[in-house]
DRENPA-294250 format. One line per 8 residues: their letters; for each residue x, y, z of C-alpha. Coordinates in Angstrom, 1 decimal. Layout:
// DRENPA-294250
A) X Y Z  ...
// end
This chain:
// DRENPA-294250
MSHVQRVT) 6.4 4.9 -20.3  3.9 6.0 -17.7  4.5 5.8 -14.0  2.6 3.1 -12.2  1.0 4.0 -8.8  2.3 1.3 -6.3  -0.1 2.1 -3.5  -3.5 3.7 -3.2
LKEIAAQT) -5.0 5.9 -0.5  -7.4 3.1 0.3  -4.4 0.9 1.2  -2.9 3.7 3.3  -6.2 4.0 5.2  -6.2 0.3 5.9  -2.6 0.3 7.1  -3.1 3.3 9.4
GVSMTTIS) -6.7 2.9 10.5  -7.3 6.5 9.5  -10.3 7.5 7.3  -9.8 8.4 3.6  -11.1 11.9 4.4  -8.5 12.5 7.0  -5.7 11.2 4.8  -6.9 13.5 2.1
KVLNGAVD) -6.7 16.4 4.6  -3.1 15.5 5.4  -2.2 15.4 1.8  -3.8 18.8 1.2  -2.3 20.5 4.3  -5.5 21.0 6.2  -5.1 22.4 9.7  -7.9 20.5 11.4
VSSTTREL) -5.9 17.2 11.8  -4.1 16.4 15.1  -0.3 16.3 15.0  -0.3 12.6 16.1  -2.6 11.6 13.2  -0.6 13.7 10.8  2.7 12.1 11.8  1.2 8.6 11.5
VEEQLRRS) -0.1 9.2 8.0  3.1 11.0 6.9  5.2 8.1 8.1  3.1 5.6 6.2  3.2 7.7 3.1  7.0 7.7 3.3  7.2 4.0 3.9  4.9 3.0 1.1
GYRRRKSR) 6.5 5.4 -1.4  3.1 6.9 -2.2  3.1 9.4 -5.1  0.0 11.4 -6.0  -1.2 11.2 -9.6  -1.1 14.6 -11.3  -4.4 16.3 -11.5  -5.7 18.4 -14.3
RRREYVEV) -7.6 20.5 -11.8  -4.4 21.6 -10.1  -3.6 25.3 -10.6  -0.9 25.7 -13.2  1.6 28.0 -11.5  5.2 27.8 -10.2  5.9 29.1 -6.7  9.3 30.9 -6.3
VLHELEGE) 10.5 30.7 -2.7  13.2 33.2 -1.5  14.4 34.4 1.9  14.2 38.0 0.8  12.8 40.0 -2.1  15.2 43.0 -1.9  17.9 43.6 -4.4  18.7 43.2 -8.0
WALAIIEG) 19.9 39.6 -7.6  16.4 38.4 -6.5  14.7 40.4 -9.2  16.9 38.9 -11.9  16.0 35.4 -10.7  12.2 36.2 -10.5  12.2 37.6 -14.0  14.0 34.6 -15.4
VREAAAQA) 11.5 32.2 -13.9  8.6 34.3 -15.0  9.7 34.4 -18.6  10.4 30.7 -18.9  7.1 29.8 -17.1  5.1 32.1 -19.3  6.5 30.4 -22.4  4.9 27.2 -21.0
GMAISLSV) 1.6 28.9 -20.3  2.2 29.1 -16.5  2.1 31.9 -14.0  4.3 32.3 -11.0  3.7 33.2 -7.3  6.3 34.5 -4.8  6.8 33.3 -1.2  9.2 34.8 1.3
SGDRRAPG) 10.3 32.4 4.1  13.3 31.5 6.3  16.9 32.4 5.6  19.6 31.6 3.1  19.9 28.1 4.5  16.3 26.8 4.5  12.7 28.0 4.3  10.8 28.6 7.6
ADWLESVV) 9.4 25.7 9.6  5.8 26.5 8.7  6.5 26.9 5.0  6.0 23.2 4.0  2.5 23.1 5.6  1.4 26.2 3.8  2.8 25.2 0.4  1.0 21.9 0.6
RRGPTGII) -2.3 23.8 1.2  -1.6 26.1 -1.8  -0.7 23.1 -4.1  1.5 24.8 -6.7  2.4 22.8 -9.8  6.1 23.0 -9.0  8.5 25.0 -6.8  11.7 27.0 -7.5
MLFAGITA) 13.7 27.5 -4.3  16.7 29.7 -3.5  18.0 27.9 -0.4  20.9 25.7 0.6  18.5 22.7 0.4  15.5 21.0 1.8  15.3 18.3 4.4  14.8 14.6 3.5
DGRERLAA) 11.4 14.8 5.2  10.5 17.8 3.2  11.5 16.2 -0.1  9.5 13.1 0.7  6.4 15.1 1.6  6.5 17.1 -1.6  7.1 14.0 -3.7  4.1 12.3 -2.1
RGIPFVLI) 2.0 15.2 -3.3  3.5 15.2 -6.8  5.1 18.6 -6.4  8.6 18.7 -7.9  11.1 21.4 -7.0  14.5 22.8 -8.2  17.1 24.7 -6.3  18.8 27.8 -7.7
DPAGDPAP) 22.4 28.7 -6.6  22.2 26.5 -3.6  24.1 27.9 -0.6  25.0 24.4 0.5  25.7 21.1 -1.2  22.4 19.5 -2.1  21.8 15.8 -1.5  22.5 13.5 -4.4
GVPAVGSA) 19.7 13.6 -7.0  18.3 16.9 -5.8  17.8 19.1 -8.9  19.8 22.3 -8.8  21.2 25.0 -11.0  24.2 27.2 -10.1  27.1 28.9 -11.7  30.9 28.3 -11.9
NWAGGVAA) 31.9 30.1 -8.7  35.3 28.6 -8.5  36.2 29.5 -12.1  34.9 33.0 -11.4  37.2 33.3 -8.4  40.1 32.1 -10.5  39.4 34.6 -13.3  39.0 37.6 -11.0
TRHLIDLG) 42.3 36.9 -9.2  44.2 36.0 -12.3  43.2 39.3 -13.9  44.7 41.1 -10.9  47.8 39.0 -11.1  48.2 39.6 -14.8  48.1 43.4 -14.1  51.0 43.0 -11.7
HERIAAIA) 49.4 42.8 -8.3  51.0 40.5 -5.8  49.3 41.6 -2.5  45.7 40.8 -3.3  43.0 40.6 -0.6  39.7 38.7 -0.7  36.4 39.6 1.1  34.3 36.5 1.0
GPEDVMAA) 30.7 35.8 1.8  29.5 33.6 4.7  31.8 30.7 5.7  28.8 28.3 5.5  27.8 29.2 2.0  29.2 26.9 -0.7  29.2 29.6 -3.4  31.2 31.9 -1.2
LARLDGYR) 33.7 29.2 -0.4  34.1 28.2 -4.0  34.9 31.8 -5.0  37.4 32.0 -2.3  38.9 28.6 -3.3  39.3 30.0 -6.8  41.1 33.0 -5.5  43.5 30.8 -3.5
SALTAAHL) 44.1 28.5 -6.4  45.0 31.4 -8.7  47.5 32.8 -6.1  49.0 29.3 -5.6  49.4 28.8 -9.4  51.2 32.1 -9.6  53.5 31.2 -6.8  52.2 34.0 -4.6
PLDAELTR) 51.8 33.4 -0.8  48.5 32.9 0.8  48.4 35.5 3.6  45.7 34.8 6.1  45.4 38.4 7.2  44.2 39.3 3.6  41.1 37.0 3.8  37.9 38.2 5.5
FGDFTRET) 34.5 36.6 5.8  31.1 38.4 6.1  27.9 38.5 4.2  27.3 39.8 0.7  26.3 43.3 1.7  27.8 46.7 1.0  28.3 47.3 4.7  30.4 44.1 5.0
GERHAHAL) 32.6 45.2 2.1  33.1 48.7 3.5  34.0 47.4 7.0  36.4 44.8 5.9  38.0 47.1 3.4  38.8 49.7 6.1  40.4 46.9 8.2  42.5 45.6 5.2
LSLARPPT) 43.6 49.1 4.2  44.7 49.8 7.8  47.2 47.0 7.7  50.9 47.8 7.9  51.2 46.4 4.4  47.8 47.0 2.9  46.7 45.2 -0.3  47.0 46.8 -3.7
AIFAGSDL) 43.9 45.0 -4.9  40.8 43.5 -3.4  38.6 40.8 -4.8  35.1 41.1 -3.3  32.6 38.2 -3.2  29.8 40.3 -4.6  29.2 43.5 -6.4  27.6 45.0 -3.2
QALGVLHA) 30.7 44.2 -1.2  32.8 45.7 -4.0  30.7 48.9 -3.8  31.5 49.0 -0.1  35.2 48.7 -0.9  34.9 51.7 -3.2  33.2 53.7 -0.5  36.0 52.8 2.0
AVARGLRV) 38.7 53.8 -0.5  37.1 57.2 -1.1  36.8 57.8 2.7  40.5 57.1 3.1  41.5 59.4 0.2  42.5 56.5 -2.1  41.9 56.6 -5.8  40.5 53.6 -7.7
PEDLSVVG) 42.1 52.1 -9.7  45.3 54.2 -9.3  45.9 53.3 -5.6  43.6 50.3 -5.3  42.1 47.9 -7.8  38.7 46.3 -7.1  36.9 43.3 -8.6  33.3 42.3 -7.7
FDDLGIAE) 31.2 39.3 -8.5  27.6 39.1 -10.1  27.7 41.9 -12.7  24.5 43.5 -11.4  23.4 46.9 -12.8  25.2 48.7 -10.0  28.5 47.5 -11.5  28.0 49.6 -14.6
LAVPRLTT) 26.7 52.6 -12.6  29.5 52.6 -10.0  32.2 55.2 -10.0  34.5 54.0 -11.4  32.6 51.4 -13.4  33.2 48.0 -11.7  35.3 45.2 -13.1  33.4 42.1 -12.1
IHQPLHEM) 32.6 38.5 -12.7  29.4 38.0 -14.7  27.0 35.5 -13.1  24.2 34.5 -15.5  21.4 34.9 -13.1  18.6 35.2 -15.7  19.8 32.2 -17.5  20.1 30.2 -14.3
AEQATRLL) 16.5 30.9 -13.5  15.4 29.9 -17.0  17.4 26.7 -16.8  15.9 25.9 -13.4  12.4 26.5 -14.7  13.0 24.3 -17.8  14.3 21.6 -15.5  11.2 21.8 -13.4
LRLLEDRP) 9.0 21.6 -16.5  10.7 18.3 -17.5  10.0 16.9 -14.1  6.4 17.9 -14.4  6.1 16.0 -17.7  7.5 12.9 -16.0  10.7 13.2 -18.1  13.5 13.0 -15.6
PEVTRVEL) 16.5 14.8 -17.0  19.8 12.9 -17.5  21.6 15.7 -15.5  20.0 17.1 -12.4  22.9 19.4 -11.4  23.6 22.2 -13.9  26.5 24.7 -13.6  26.5 27.7 -16.0
ATRLVVRD) 29.7 29.5 -17.0  30.9 32.8 -15.4  33.1 35.3 -17.2  35.3 38.3 -16.4  33.9 41.7 -17.4  36.7 44.3 -17.4  35.7 47.9 -16.8  37.5 50.8 -15.0
STAPPRRS) 38.1 49.7 -11.4  41.3 47.7 -12.1  44.8 48.8 -13.3  48.4 47.9 -12.7  49.6 48.7 -9.2  51.3 52.0 -8.5  54.9 51.4 -8.0  56.6 53.2 -5.1
S) 59.9 54.9 -5.9
// end
């Protein structure tokens, strides 16, 4: 059943006293409109629930918006979107803006001017105002691995972070480790907290104590892993194993262990998260939690394509499974005599 337009631009013009030409400029992100007029039109568009009809003249491409392009993580996402979009005969473009939490303040205006067919975003979320402005212009979007908890109904694709944290910690427990530390990501990132909650749940289920001094927060970089590993290994009772919130953090833990004359896994077991290419190349090869980044990107793109076809999916929040990949960085703890 086709969507029925409830309000026309002519009606918006009558309600605001603004010309059709100016309203069209607002919809297309033109810069030669005063802020007062823009706010007046935007407010009326929101109130009326205006939705632009899809135009055959619109450029057929998906815009991928990230806060950084560096690293294998971002490349895996980009390649997944590119492949799924290509199968639908669409190209992609890249946009770098803002930080992990949200795109920059000027991003929305510029994306309206560019007019992509749809948007794949790697952020915690987007404001209600931003969602309404994109909806008014007929530009759907999907979040990948949202750092926060998206509003109800916001389409998003992520992975089973809590289950991954459980699997990583349970693997170390099954090897015989009892003093297990965790180096988590930022405290305001939901994925990082979910992995840490999985770690805590596995310890609790095994009747092992939750020791606050064994939990550290940082970002997902190698430098964070190395710094926190040095601090953990300097404790009077250092851990025999460390679960890192990312492969990059785990690589930092390996560097810290070498600097302190410790052998991995004989003296210290290490588990990462993501299963990037560096996990296989690390020395020793890194035991980690595989996060299906490529598949997440493909799923997000397919979800976006359904929205473009006016076929709202039954499920707008998708969570793909993670799994443990055992390599060479974990072993039973060395028992003291």
